[in-house]
KOLTORSE-535886 format. One record per residue (C-alpha): x negated, z, y; residue in one letter. Coordinates in steps of 0.2 Angstrom, whole numbers, plus 5000, padded with zeros to 4 digits. Example, Ala and Ser with C-alpha at 12.3 -4.5 7.8 and 13.67 -1.06 7.14 Angstrom:
2
493850394978A
493250364995S
***
This chain:
468
500050005000M
499349965017V
499750015035S
498949965051L
498850135059S
498350305055R
499550365068S
500850255059V
501650195074S
502050055064R
501850035046F
502249855049A
500649905046L
500949865029A
500249695028L
500849615012T
500049664997V
500449794985A
499549954981A
498550014995S
499250095010L
497950085023V
498250145041I
497550085057R
498050075075P
499449955078A
499849855094P
500549945109A
502249865107A
502349935089A
501850105095Q
503350125106D
504550115091S
503550235080E
503950145064I
503150005053S
503549905038L
502649945022I
502449825008R
502149884991D
502749804975T
502849964965E
503950054977I
504949904982E
505349874963E
505850064961I
507050044977L
507749884970R
508149964953R
508950114962D
509950004974S
510449864962A
511949944953P
512650004970I
512549834978L
513249754962E
514749874963A
515049814981A
515049634975G
513349594984I
512049494975R
510449594973V
509349444975K
510149404992D
509649575000V
507949615007D
507449795004I
506349855017L
505250005016L
505050075033I
503550195037G
504150335047S
504350525046K
506150505051E
507450545038L
508450375040N
509150225031A
510250075036F
511149935028A
511649765036A
512149605029P
510649535018R
509549685023T
509349865018M
508049985026G
507450145018V
506250255028Y
504850345019T
505350505027G
507050495018L
506150455001I
505050605004L
506450725008E
507550674993S
507350784978K
507950664965T
508350484962P
510250534963N
510050594981E
509250444986L
510550334978Q
511850434986G
511250395003V
511050214998I
512850214992G
513350285009H
512550155019E
513150015007V
514850105010G
514750065028H
514649875024L
516049895011A
517149975025A
516749835037G
515849935050H
514849835062S
513849975070A
513949905088R
513949735082S
513649645098G
512249755103E
511449745085M
511649555085S
510649545101R
509349665096A
509149585079G
508449425088M
506949525094K
505849555079P
504849715081F
504149765064L
502449705058L
502049695039T
500449745032M
500249735014G
499749865003L
498249764997G
497949635009V
497749725024L
496249825026A
495049695031A
495549525033L
493949435031A
493149605031G
493849655048S
495049805050P
495149775068E
495749595065A
496949655053A
497649785065A
498249635076G
499349555063L
501149555063A
501849525046G
503349435038S
504449475053A
506049395059G
507349515052Y
507649665064F
507949725081G
508249895088T
508750015075L
509350125089G
510850005090A
511550085075L
512850215078G
514450265069Y
515950375074S
516450525063R
517950435057E
516750285051Q
515650415043E
517050485033S
517650315028R
515850265023A
515750435012D
517350385003Q
516850205001A
515050254995G
515850384983A
516950244976T
515450124974L
514350254965L
515750294953E
516050104950K
514150094946A
514150244934G
513150344946I
513550534950S
514050564968G
513350744967K
511650684975G
512550614990L
513550784993A
511950884989D
510950785001F
512150805016F
512350985012D
510451015013N
510550955031F
512151045036R
511251145049Y
510850975059Q
512550995067E
512051145077V
510451075084F
510250985100S
510250795100E
508350795103G
508050905088R
509150815075R
508450695063F
508850515070A
509950485054Y
511150625059F
511150575077R
511750405073S
512750465058H
513650625064P
513750765051L
515050905050S
515451045037S
517250975035D
516550805031R
515350875018I
516750975010E
517950835009A
516550725001L
516150864989R
517950884983R
518050694981R
516450674970V
516850824959E
518350744952T
517450584947Q
517050554929P
515150524932S
514950684943Y
513950774928G
512850624924K
511050674927A
509550574931D
508650504917T
506850564913P
506250384917E
507150384934A
506450554938M
504650494934A
504850344945E
505450444959H
503950564958A
502750424957I
503550344973M
503350504982K
501650544976A
501050364981K
501750384999L
501050555001D
499350494996G
499350355008F
500250425023L
499650605023Q
498050615012P
497450785018Q
499150855014V
499150774997A
497550844992I
498351014994V
500050974988K
499450894972Y
498151024967A
496750994955E
497751114943S
499150984942D
498650864929T
500250754929S
500150574932Y
500950574949P
499850714955A
498250624949R
498850464957Y
499150544973A
497450624973R
496550464969A
497450374983I
497150514995A
495250514991Y
495250324994Y
496050355011Q
494850495015M
493450365013K
492850434997E
492850274986P
491750334972D
492850484969R
494350384970A
493750254958L
493250384945K
495050454945M
495750274945I
494650234930D
495250384921A
497050344924L
496750164918L
496050234901Q
497850304899E
498750164906Q
497750004904P
499249894906E
499749964923N
499649824936P
499749944951Y
498150044945L
497149884943W
497749824960E
497349994968L
495549984960K
495349804967G
495949864984Q
494750014985V
493249894980L
493749764992F
493949875007E
492249965004F
491349795004G
491249764986R
492349604985A
491349524970A
491849684960E
493649684966A
493949514959E
494149564941S
495349704943P
496449604955Q
496449464942R
497049584929R
498449654940S
499049474943V
498949434924E
499949594920L
501249554934K
501249364938P
502949374947D
502249484961A
501749384976P
500949524985L
499749544971L
499249364972R
498949374990V
497749514987N
496849414974L
496849264985G
496049365000Q
494649424989T
494249254982L
494249185000I
493049325005A
491849274992L
491349115002N
491049014986D
491848844987K
492748854970A
493349024973K
494048984990V
494948834982Q
495648954969E
496149074983G
497048944991V
498048904975A
498449094973E
499149104990I
500148954989R
500949014973K
501349174982A
502149074997L
503248984985T
504149154982Q
503849225000E
503749085012E
503949205027D
502449305022N
501449295038A
499849375031V
499749245017A
499849105030W
498449195040R
497349205025L
497749015021L
497248965038A
495549055036E
495348965019A
495748795026Y
494548825040D
493148865028K
493548705019Q
493448605036D
495348555034E
495648575052D
497448505052G
497948615038L
497148765046A
498148735062R
499748705053L
499448875043A
499148965059T
500748885066A
501648955051E
500849125054Y
501449135072N
503149065068Y
503449205055Y
502849335067V
503949275080G
502749205092D
503549045095M
502448985109R
500848995099Q
501848925084A
502248775094R
500448755101I
499648755084F
500948645077A
500648515090M
498748525087R
499048505068A
500048345071R
498648265080E
497548295064M
498748265050L
499248105042D
500948055050K
501648005033T
501248175025S
502448315022P
501248435031Q
501448325047W
503348325045R
503248515043R
502248535059A
503548435068T
504948545061D
504048695068I
503848615085V
505748585085L
506148755078A
505048845091S
506148785105N
504948665114P
505148625132D
505848455137K
504148375139A
503748415121D
505348335115L
505148185125R
503448155118D
504148175100L
505548055104A
504347925111R
503347925095E
504847915084G
504648095077S
506348135082I
507948045088S
508548055106R
510048155100G
508948295094Q
508348325112M
510048395117R
***
């Protein structure tokens, strides 16, 4: 898991890879929001498994929903059409998978109840991307430069101001009931939802400034909690407990976040006397974050002795080696992570980054192939496009390098730079090639000025009608 900022003002920090959360200063614009987008394949998959039955119960296709892991200490979550966000603070505060699923059920309940959450304001805000992405593996040092990585904005485009979300007490009660219905339909106990809200009953007496953001935008009351409790206690699934497997996954998710986000705390929280897998995993990550790579690697190797088929341990080992200047050694574990989980694009981006950094022609070409495979699954992965631009530059493919840079800027929302680089790419690419046509598409999509459009029309790239 990776993050661009030790202050975590934006875990959009999390560039796009998978098992390494590195944190570095984020851009000033990100610092204002105090949040960031984290990318981590392991955690994303756990969240998707937790969410899938609830989404399906609501008639929503799971594959149509982007599940966002948002780095922030705030206890918060939100659901919108095609997007669901879960804050790291919420995960770390939840005691069981059932509590987390309960909150997810409540948020999907808002959608099922047709709540728009200040729809006009949210719609406008949503046009202003503000989250970066950082990848749990890719990040740390694009081409060996953490400073350069800190300037990256990731696969953006989704969100706007989360502060636009806000519900009335009446809407909250309806969402409770809708969420309880969805949980029961999915065969999940509603106990976790009632317990979670009960744990924060005291929020009602705090001043606005002292409440968790979630309860400022989602008003809480004792009457509401009691009504929810009465409802879920009558449901057939109320007594259903979390499976040992679900509890284990939840513990791993929390341990991983603790290790990456608060390593000093994790070392104490997961004491040496705790020999469980989540505790050792957390300590290995924490030592890596505390710049003790040899100690971290020794612990990772011990875990791999027990779980040699765990792709996330191999990815973590490769990430530690890569970030501490041992790219040649990082190649093998990263290859193994991809072999074990070939359908994970973030792991391929990690491997591609390492191959490109080796500065061997054959390796760079292979790195290009790996990143292009990742882009077939996540075409909006800005970090992958940035790495691809670097690789093409090393291959003296100037037109392709500029096109990849245009794609990068397009997906981070910098339309002016996207247009500039797309125009430059068009000058260098074969006019009959699909790449040239894609560059033209970016020029059009990035809202070019009339002069640009007139130039395109004169050369026949677009019709006069497209200028309107």
